[in-house]
N, C-alpha and C positions, 0 to 999 in steps of 0.2 A: 504494499499500500504506500503510495506516494505521501510524503509529509504534507504536501500542499493540499491534500484531500482530508486532512484530520478534522477540520473544522467546516461543517457542512450545513447549508441552509436548505430546508425543505419548504417549498411554498405550497400550501393548500392542507386543509384539515380532513380531507375525505379519506376513505378507506385505502386506496392505493398509494396516496402520499404517505399516510400513516405506516403502511406496512413496509415501504421502502425506508422510512425513518427508522423503523424498529430494527430492520435488517442491518442498516449501517451502524446504529448504535450498538448492536450486539457484537459488531466486528471491532469495536473500540473506538470508533469516531465520535467526535463531539458534535452532536446534531441539535440544530436550533429549528423547530418547526413553526412556521408562521401561519396563523389563521386569520381569515378576514373578519372574524367575529371575536373580539377581544374577551367578553364574557364567557364565551365557550371555551376559548383557549385558556383562561383562569381555571375553568372547571376541569379541564383535560390535565393541567399542571398539577392541581391540587389531588385529584382522584387517581392519576396515572392510567386513566382509562378514556378511550373515545367511544362512549356509549352509543352515539348515533350512528357512526359509519364503521366501526370495527369493534363491535362489543365482545367482551370476554378476552381481549388481549391486553395483557399488562404492559405498560409503556416502561422502557428501561430508564434508569436514573440518569444515563448519560444523555437523554433527550430533554430539551427545555422547549416549553411551548409558550408562545406569546402571541398576542394580536396587535402589538404595538410596533411601528416601524422603528422607533428609536431603540427598541431592544435587540435589533439584529446587530450581531458582531460586526465590526469593521474588517476582520481579518478572515473572511469567509473565502475558503479555497474551492469550493464547488457549490453550485446552485442545482437543486432537483426541483423541477416545476411540475406540479400535479393538479393544476387548476383546470376545471372544465373549461372548454374553448369559450363558452358563453361569457365567461368572466375573465379569460386569461389576459386580454390586453389591458383592461382597467387594473387589474391586480399588479401586473408588471409596470405600468405607468406610475402607480402609486408607490411601488418600492424601488424605482430605478434611481432615486437620489441615494439610496443606501447600497446600490449594487454597482457602483461606478468602479470597482476595482479590477474588472476584467476576468473575473473567475468563470470557467467554462460552465456551460448549462447542460444538463440532461433532462430531457422533456419526456413527461409520462402522459401527457395529454393526447386523447384520441378523438380528434374532431377536425372540422374545417369551419372556418369563421364565415358566417353568412354574407357580410357587407363586402368583403374582400375577396372571398374564396382562397384564403391563404391557409396553408398547413400551420400546425402549431409551432413548428421549428422556425418557420418563416416569421410568424408574429414575434417570436422571441428575438430574432435578428433585427427586425424593424423597431422594437421598443427598447432593447438592451445594447444595440450596437452590432453592425454588420461583421465586425472583426472578431468578435468572441466566438470561442469554440463551442459548437452546439452538437449533441448527439441525441438520438431517439431511442427509448427503451420500450419495447412492444413484445407481445406475445400471448400465449395462453397462460395468464398469470392472475387469476382472481386474488384479490387482496386477502381475502378470508383464508385462503390456502397457503399463501406466501408467509403471512404473519405466524401461521401455525406450524411452519417448517415442513410443510409437504412438498416432495420433490417437484421442482418447477424449472422449465427451460425458457428463455427469452431470446430475442435477437436486440442487438444494440448497433443502430445504424448511425453512420457518420463519415465524414470526408477525411478526417485526420487520422492516419493509422496509429501514430504514437498516442494521441489522446485516446482512442478505442481501446488499445492494449491496457493502458493504464486504468481505465474505467472497468474494463473486463476484470482485472485483478481486484479491483476495489469491491465490485458487487457480488463476485462469485463466492459461493460457499459450498459445502458438501450437500446441500439441499436446494441451490439456486444456481443453476448453471447458465452462463451467458455466452452467447455466440456473436462475434462481431460480423458486421455486414456493412460494406462501403456504399450500399444504395439507400442512403438517407431519405430519399424520395419515396421509394418503395415501402420501406419500413414505416415511415410517418403515414402513408396513404393506407396501407393495409389495416392498421389499427383504427383508423376513421371509417373506412368504407364498410368493414365487416359489421358494424353496429346496425347499419340499415338493413342488411340481410338477416340479422338477429331478430329485428322486429318482425319481418316477414315470417321467420321460423317460429316465433311466438304465437303470431296469428294462426299458424297452422295448427299449433298445440291447442289454442283457445277454440277452434272450429271442430277439434275432435278428430282431425285427419291423422293418418297413420304414419309409420316409418317410411313407406314409399313416397309419400309427399315431401316429408321434410328433407329427406336425402336428396330429392330432385331439386328443391328449393337451394339447398347448400351448394350442390354441384353446379347449377346454372347461376347461383349468386356469385360463385368463385370466378366463374368465366366473366361476368360483368365487372367484378372488381379488377381482375387482370386487364381486361379490354381498356377500361379508363386508366388505370395505373401506368400501363406502358405508354399510352398516348401523352401522359402527363411527365414522362421521364423515368419512371420506375422500370427495374428489370423484371421480366416475366417471372424469372425463378424465384425472385423474392415472394411473390404472391402464392407461391405453393410451398413456402417455408413456414417457420414460426410465426412470423409477423402477419402472415396471409392465411393460409389454410388452418394452421394451428390455432390461431386466435379465433378464426371464424368457427370452427367445431366447438370450442369451449364456450364461446358467447351464445351459441345457438342452442346448446344443449343443457348448460348448467343451471341449477337452481338460483346461483349466485348472480345471474345475469340480469341487470336492470332493463336492458333493452328487450331482452327476450320475454321478461315479465310484462312489459307494456304491451307487446304485441299480443300476448296470451290474453291479457285484460280487454283489449279491443276486439279479439276474435270471440270473446264471450259476451260482447255487447256494451261494455263500459265505455264511456265517453273519455276522449283524450285529456279534455280540461280537468275532468275529475281525477283522472289517474295522476296527472301532474300535481294537482293541488293536495293530494293525499300523501305524497312522498316528498321528503326533504333531500333525497339524492337525485342527481341529474342524469336522466338517460340521454347520452350523447347523441344517439342515432336519431332522435325526434328532431333535433336541430340540424344535424348533418345531412339529412336527406334533402333539405331545402338547397344546401350548397351543392350536393351531388347532382341533383336534377339541373341546376344551372351549369355546372362543369360538363355534364353529358351534352347538353346543348351547345356549349362552347367549343368543345372538342369533336363534336358530331359523332358521338358514341351511343350506340344503341343499349339501353339499360332498362328492359322491360320490367324486371321485378321492382327495381327502385321507382320507377314511374308509378307502379300500382300501390307501392307503400306510400308514396306521396299523396296520391289521390284518397286513399283511405283516411290518412292522418289529417289532410288539410282541405280536402274537397267534398267530404260526406260520402265517398264511395263506400259501399258495403263491402267487408272483406270477401264474402262469397262471390260478389260481383267481380272483385279484382282477380280472384282465382279463375273464374270462368274466362275472363279476357285473356289470361296467361295460356289457359289450356287450349283455347280455341284460335291462336294466332296462326299466321300463315305457316305452312310446313317448311321446316329447314333441314339442312344437314347439320349433325353435330360437329363435323370437322370443317365446315365452310364458313 
């Protein structure tokens, strides 16, 4: 572990940010976790628990939690960003004055900004400086399992080989295996796009469909992900690795998946506004689907599953009607 990484800032109090903070603290790093909610940060610091987003996991004493910008140490060697895309830019702008030391950033955010169509790593560059080193960590890695030391493997995407190797050593344990990947675009996109397909998978569950239906959705959904990802500069093989296929499978099947759960509730007839108001967690796919539809139009990429998810979420289309439209489309060759 490089000495410059010993003092680490984790931005965000969600389950994923907290799980990464726990992992790094357990490796001996001094970890400062920042929350946008000062009162909740005080509660986490006092109880050593994140009851809302990662219940049952004791927070190590090496972790300090605060909601105040002035509490952020000035000698931060690494920043880990785990803020939902919806709030990422505002959070980084708020913290920018305290983050002017040039420390590299690891992004754990999985989404695409609606207004700009930028990936999380691009937002980090815009807000914190284009010359700062940025890497993206993504893959089948539910926070609930990582924090409980269940074996997990992820991809770490970035353009700087030296930084990637250093971060690989930093994050890796005997229960958390990190693979480096020079395709930062693909790793970033894979984590964002799979959330949209996970909503479709959840709708299939909510409608009572079987394994055939869900497997077809995942397979054809992966085709859509790769199709757009390659057009945007990602490498095709990335979308069939941990940040693509691996994360897609986990998000579509897991009981921990917020996006799958949203889709299931909609398949059972619940309204989206009610689903969102009943949960404090942010299902990234709900917002990402808007961006993906715009990107598909921009790059002239056909994404029929994504289009139907968008229409169900925002145009009042019934899930059954969306399935009917998908099943009765013009005949095609799988290989063409």
